[in-house]
N, C-alpha and C positions, 0 to 999 in steps of 0.2 A: 504494500500500500504506500502510495506517495505521501510525503509530508510536505505541506505547503504553508508558508508563513504569509500572513496578511499584515502589512505595515501601513496603517493609515495616518494621515496628518495633513496639515495645511502646506508644509514644505515651502514656507514663504520667507526666504528662499531655502531650498535644500542645501545643507552644509555637510562638511566632512563628518560631523558627529552622527548624523543620520546613517551614513553609509558604513561608518566604523562599527556602530552597534549592530547594524544589520549583518555585517560580515561575522561578527562574534556570535550572534544568535544562529546564523546559518551553520556555523561550525559546531557550536555547543550542542545543538539539537539535531544535528545531522539532517537538516531539511534539504529537500530536493530543489526548492526555489523559494524566493520571497517575492511577493507581489506588492509593489508600492501603490497605494491608493490615495492620491491627492483629493482632499475634500473640496467640494464646491463652496458650501457654507457649513462651518462647524457649529452645531447647535449650542454648544456651551461657551464658545468664544468667537463670536462674529465680529470681526474687525474690518469688514469690507473686503475680505480676501476673494470674494467672487469677481471683483473687478480685474484681477490678474490671473484668473483660474487657468486659462489656456497657457499663459507664460509659465506658471508654476509646473504644469504638466510637461511642457517642453523642456524645462530645466531638469526635471527628474529623468526624462527620456535621454537627454544628453549624457548624464552621468552613468546611467545603468548600461549603456551600450557596451562598455568594456567588461561586463560580468554576465556570462551566459546564464547564471542562476538567479539573476534579478530580472523582473518584469515590471511593467507598469500597467495599471488599469485606469481607463478614463471613465469608468462607469459613473462615478459620483459627479464628475464634471459634466458629462453628457446629460445627466438627469436635470441639471440646472436648478436644483432646489436644495433645501437643507439636507445635509448628508447624515443619515442615520445608519450606524454600523450594522444593525440587524438586517437592513435591506441589502447592504453590500454583501454580507456573509451569505444570505439566502441566495443571492445572485451567483456568487462564486461557488457555493455548494452545488448548485444546479449544473455548473460547468464542470466542476471537479468532483462529481458525485462519488467517485471511488477513492478519494484522497482524505487524509486526516488534515484538518485545518487548524492552524495555530494563529491566534490573534495577538499581535505584538503591541504592547503599550508601555508607557512609562508609569512609574508608581503614582505620579500626580493624577493621571487619567484613571488608574485603577481605584484610587481613593474616592473618585466621584462616579464610579460605574453604576452605583445604585440610582443615579439620576438619568441614566441612559434609557432610551426607549427599549422595552422588552428585554431588559438586561438578563433576566433569569433564563429566558429562552435562548438568548445569545450564548450564555455560558454553557448551555447544553449542546449547542451546535459546534463549538470550537473548544480547543484548549487555550486558555488565556495565558499568555506569556508576559510576565511583568518584569520589566528591566529594573533591577535594583542597583543603583549606583552608590549605595552606601549612605545616602543622606536621609533615608526614610527607614522607619522600623515597621516590620511586618506585624500587624496586629491580628489579622484573621484572614481566613480564606472564604470565598463564597461557596465553593464546593471543591471536589477533588480535581476538577479540570483546570486548576490554576497552578502554574509553575513560576517560581521566582528564580530568576537567574541574574548573576552578576555580569555586568558589561563594563567596558572601559568608561571611566568618568571623564568625559570631555566637556569642559566648561564653556560650551558655545550654545547660543540660542539664536533662532531666526530674528527675534526681536532685537537682540544686541547687534546683529549684522545690519538690520535696517537702520538702526540709530547711527551706526558708524558711517553708513553711506550718506545719511542726511547731514552728518557733520564733516563730510568729505574726508573721512579717514580710510585708510587702506583695509581691505578685507581679504587679500589674497591668501592669508594663512588659514582662513576659515572655510573657503569654498574652492571647489575644483576649478582649474583654469578655464574649462569650457563654460562653466556656470558664470564665472567672473566675466568672461567675454560677452556672454548672453546678457547679463545685467547691464554691462556698459553699453553694448550696442543698442539695447532697447531702453536705455535711460531709466531703468527701474529704481524705485524707492527714493527718487529725488523729489525735491519740492516741485509742484506742478509748473511753475514758471521757468524752470531750468531747462 
Protein backbone atom coordinates (compact mmCIF):
# COMPACT_ATOMS: atom_id res chain seq x y z
CA UNK A 1 0.00 0.00 0.00
CA UNK A 2 1.33 3.42 -0.97
CA UNK A 3 1.91 6.00 1.72
CA UNK A 4 1.13 9.57 0.65
CA UNK A 5 1.64 12.74 2.64
CA UNK A 6 -0.63 15.77 2.27
CA UNK A 7 1.03 19.06 3.16
CA UNK A 8 -1.37 21.99 3.07
CA UNK A 9 -0.74 25.64 3.77
CA UNK A 10 -0.81 29.08 2.25
CA UNK A 11 2.87 28.92 1.17
CA UNK A 12 2.89 32.71 0.95
CA UNK A 13 5.69 32.46 -0.10
CA UNK A 14 7.02 28.90 0.06
CA UNK A 15 10.40 28.87 1.81
CA UNK A 16 13.26 26.48 2.57
CA UNK A 17 11.67 25.53 5.90
CA UNK A 18 8.62 24.06 4.15
CA UNK A 19 10.73 21.83 1.94
CA UNK A 20 13.25 20.89 4.63
CA UNK A 21 10.55 19.54 6.95
CA UNK A 22 8.84 17.81 4.02
CA UNK A 23 12.12 16.02 3.17
CA UNK A 24 12.50 15.00 6.82
CA UNK A 25 8.94 13.62 7.00
CA UNK A 26 9.33 11.82 3.67
CA UNK A 27 12.37 10.04 5.05
CA UNK A 28 11.18 9.40 8.61
CA UNK A 29 7.82 7.94 7.60
CA UNK A 30 9.12 6.31 4.41
CA UNK A 31 6.39 7.97 2.35
CA UNK A 32 6.11 7.35 -1.38
CA UNK A 33 5.37 11.01 -2.00
CA UNK A 34 4.16 14.26 -0.50
CA UNK A 35 1.48 16.35 -2.18
CA UNK A 36 1.67 20.07 -1.45
CA UNK A 37 -1.77 21.70 -1.38
CA UNK A 38 -1.73 25.51 -1.43
CA UNK A 39 -4.92 26.88 0.14
CA UNK A 40 -7.09 29.38 -1.70
CA UNK A 41 -8.42 30.93 1.51
CA UNK A 42 -7.49 29.46 4.87
CA UNK A 43 -10.58 29.49 7.13
CA UNK A 44 -8.60 30.27 10.29
CA UNK A 45 -6.21 32.90 8.93
CA UNK A 46 -7.60 34.83 5.99
CA UNK A 47 -5.06 37.52 5.13
CA UNK A 48 -6.10 38.10 1.54
CA UNK A 49 -4.00 35.20 0.25
CA UNK A 50 -6.58 34.52 -2.48
CA UNK A 51 -5.20 37.59 -4.26
CA UNK A 52 -2.00 35.77 -5.17
CA UNK A 53 -3.25 32.17 -5.18
CA UNK A 54 -2.00 31.34 -8.70
CA UNK A 55 1.40 32.84 -7.95
CA UNK A 56 1.73 30.81 -4.73
CA UNK A 57 0.84 27.66 -6.68
CA UNK A 58 3.42 28.50 -9.36
CA UNK A 59 6.14 29.06 -6.75
CA UNK A 60 5.50 25.64 -5.18
CA UNK A 61 5.59 24.06 -8.67
CA UNK A 62 8.95 25.73 -9.37
CA UNK A 63 10.52 24.30 -6.23
CA UNK A 64 9.19 20.75 -6.38
CA UNK A 65 10.36 20.12 -9.98
CA UNK A 66 13.69 18.90 -8.60
CA UNK A 67 12.13 16.17 -6.40
CA UNK A 68 10.22 13.35 -8.09
CA UNK A 69 8.58 12.43 -4.76
CA UNK A 70 6.99 15.86 -4.38
CA UNK A 71 3.79 16.84 -6.20
CA UNK A 72 1.42 19.77 -6.01
CA UNK A 73 -2.37 19.80 -6.11
CA UNK A 74 -4.26 22.83 -7.38
CA UNK A 75 -7.56 21.43 -6.04
CA UNK A 76 -8.17 24.11 -3.38
CA UNK A 77 -7.11 27.00 -5.62
CA UNK A 78 -9.27 25.77 -8.51
CA UNK A 79 -12.29 25.58 -6.17
CA UNK A 80 -11.83 29.30 -5.53
CA UNK A 81 -13.43 29.35 -2.09
CA UNK A 82 -12.53 28.77 1.57
CA UNK A 83 -10.34 25.68 1.78
CA UNK A 84 -11.58 23.02 4.19
CA UNK A 85 -9.10 20.19 4.70
CA UNK A 86 -11.84 17.56 4.95
CA UNK A 87 -12.94 18.34 1.35
CA UNK A 88 -9.37 18.07 0.09
CA UNK A 89 -8.79 14.77 1.91
CA UNK A 90 -12.01 13.27 0.49
CA UNK A 91 -10.97 14.44 -3.00
CA UNK A 92 -7.50 12.90 -2.67
CA UNK A 93 -8.89 9.73 -1.06
CA UNK A 94 -11.03 9.22 -4.18
CA UNK A 95 -7.96 9.54 -6.38
CA UNK A 96 -5.65 7.43 -4.20
CA UNK A 97 -8.25 5.02 -2.82
CA UNK A 98 -5.69 2.27 -2.29
CA UNK A 99 -3.20 4.49 -0.43
CA UNK A 100 -2.67 5.37 3.21
CA UNK A 101 -2.88 9.16 3.60
CA UNK A 102 -0.86 11.20 6.08
CA UNK A 103 -1.97 14.76 6.83
CA UNK A 104 1.04 16.88 7.77
CA UNK A 105 0.67 19.90 10.04
CA UNK A 106 2.53 21.96 12.59
CA UNK A 107 1.73 21.80 16.27
CA UNK A 108 0.08 25.23 16.10
CA UNK A 109 -2.45 23.85 13.58
CA UNK A 110 -2.94 20.63 15.56
CA UNK A 111 -3.64 22.71 18.66
CA UNK A 112 -6.64 24.23 16.82
CA UNK A 113 -7.82 21.10 14.98
CA UNK A 114 -10.97 20.98 17.11
CA UNK A 115 -12.05 24.16 15.25
CA UNK A 116 -11.72 22.49 11.83
CA UNK A 117 -14.74 21.41 9.81
CA UNK A 118 -15.57 17.71 10.45
CA UNK A 119 -12.28 17.22 12.31
CA UNK A 120 -13.32 13.88 13.85
CA UNK A 121 -14.16 12.42 10.44
CA UNK A 122 -10.94 13.92 9.08
CA UNK A 123 -8.89 12.12 11.72
CA UNK A 124 -10.59 8.84 10.80
CA UNK A 125 -9.64 9.22 7.12
CA UNK A 126 -5.95 10.02 7.60
CA UNK A 127 -3.03 9.60 9.93
CA UNK A 128 -2.34 13.06 11.32
CA UNK A 129 1.38 13.86 11.37
CA UNK A 130 2.24 16.64 13.79
CA UNK A 131 5.60 18.31 13.32
CA UNK A 132 7.11 18.93 16.72
CA UNK A 133 9.98 21.38 16.64
CA UNK A 134 10.48 21.27 20.38
CA UNK A 135 8.65 24.48 21.23
CA UNK A 136 5.35 22.81 22.18
CA UNK A 137 4.42 20.20 24.73
CA UNK A 138 2.21 17.35 23.60
CA UNK A 139 -0.73 17.26 25.97
CA UNK A 140 -3.10 14.79 24.36
CA UNK A 141 -3.97 12.89 21.22
CA UNK A 142 -7.28 12.99 19.40
CA UNK A 143 -7.05 9.30 18.60
CA UNK A 144 -4.52 6.66 17.71
CA UNK A 145 -4.20 8.10 14.20
CA UNK A 146 -1.85 10.88 15.35
CA UNK A 147 1.93 10.71 15.01
CA UNK A 148 4.20 13.30 16.58
CA UNK A 149 7.56 13.54 14.85
CA UNK A 150 10.55 15.78 15.32
CA UNK A 151 11.63 17.85 12.35
CA UNK A 152 14.42 20.39 11.92
CA UNK A 153 13.69 23.63 13.73
CA UNK A 154 14.16 26.24 11.01
CA UNK A 155 13.22 29.67 12.37
CA UNK A 156 11.64 31.01 9.18
CA UNK A 157 8.08 32.07 8.46
CA UNK A 158 6.38 33.37 5.35
CA UNK A 159 5.21 36.38 7.37
CA UNK A 160 8.82 37.21 8.25
CA UNK A 161 9.84 36.93 4.58
CA UNK A 162 7.03 39.24 3.44
CA UNK A 163 8.06 41.82 6.07
CA UNK A 164 11.69 41.65 4.91
CA UNK A 165 10.61 42.24 1.31
CA UNK A 166 8.52 45.25 2.38
CA UNK A 167 11.57 46.63 4.20
CA UNK A 168 13.71 45.98 1.11
CA UNK A 169 15.87 43.42 2.95
CA UNK A 170 17.47 40.40 1.27
CA UNK A 171 15.64 37.07 1.51
CA UNK A 172 17.95 34.81 -0.53
CA UNK A 173 18.90 32.71 2.51
CA UNK A 174 15.22 31.87 3.12
CA UNK A 175 13.91 30.92 -0.33
CA UNK A 176 15.13 28.87 -3.26
CA UNK A 177 16.71 30.96 -6.03
CA UNK A 178 13.91 30.03 -8.48
CA UNK A 179 11.35 31.33 -6.00
CA UNK A 180 13.44 34.45 -5.36
CA UNK A 181 13.54 35.15 -9.11
CA UNK A 182 9.79 34.60 -9.37
CA UNK A 183 9.13 37.00 -6.46
CA UNK A 184 11.40 39.65 -8.00
CA UNK A 185 10.11 39.20 -11.56
CA UNK A 186 6.49 39.50 -10.41
CA UNK A 187 7.18 42.28 -7.89
CA UNK A 188 5.46 40.27 -5.15
CA UNK A 189 4.95 41.46 -1.58
CA UNK A 190 5.98 45.05 -2.34
CA UNK A 191 3.89 48.09 -1.59
CA UNK A 192 1.26 48.58 -4.34
CA UNK A 193 2.85 51.74 -5.74
CA UNK A 194 6.28 50.17 -6.23
